[in-house]
C-alpha positions in Angstrom: 0.0 0.0 0.0 1.3 3.5 -0.9 1.4 6.1 1.8 -0.4 9.4 1.1 1.3 12.7 2.1 -0.5 16.0 2.4 0.7 19.4 3.4 -1.6 20.9 6.2 0.0 24.3 6.7 3.2 26.4 6.1 4.6 29.2 8.2 7.7 30.7 6.7 10.2 27.8 6.0 8.4 25.4 8.4 5.6 23.2 7.2 3.4 20.4 8.5 2.5 17.3 6.6 0.2 14.4 7.3 1.5 11.0 6.1 -1.4 8.5 6.2 -1.5 4.8 5.7 -3.6 1.8 6.7 -2.3 1.8 10.3 -3.0 5.4 11.1 -1.4 8.8 10.4 1.9 10.4 11.1 2.3 14.2 11.7 5.6 15.7 10.6 6.8 19.2 11.0 9.6 19.9 8.6 12.0 22.7 7.6 13.5 22.2 4.2 14.4 18.4 4.1 14.8 18.1 7.9 12.1 16.6 10.1 11.8 18.7 13.3 8.9 16.7 14.8 7.3 13.4 14.2 4.2 12.1 16.0 1.9 9.0 15.3 -1.8 9.1 15.6 -4.4 6.3 15.3 -7.1 8.8 14.3 -6.8 11.6 11.8 -9.1 13.9 13.9 -6.5 13.9 16.7 -3.8 14.7 14.2 -5.7 17.6 12.7 -6.3 19.1 16.2 -2.6 18.8 17.1 -1.6 20.3 13.7 -3.8 23.4 14.4 -2.2 23.8 17.8 1.3 23.6 16.3 0.4 26.1 13.6 -0.7 28.6 16.2 2.5 28.1 18.2 4.7 28.7 15.1 2.7 31.7 14.1 3.0 33.3 17.5 6.7 32.7 18.1 7.8 32.8 14.5 10.1 30.3 12.9 13.7 29.9 13.9 
């Protein structure tokens, strides 16, 4: 099975993607080709909530 990758948001050079497959979904925060954060979620709804929280944090503090 092929994993599906979708960009959820972008703040400056930092962006968040969801990588989904049959076993759940993975949230990744990246800058360029570097993965800054990786978290696994069994449900996409939890992942979307976490992605919204992270976007708010990056918008408030700016990107390093």
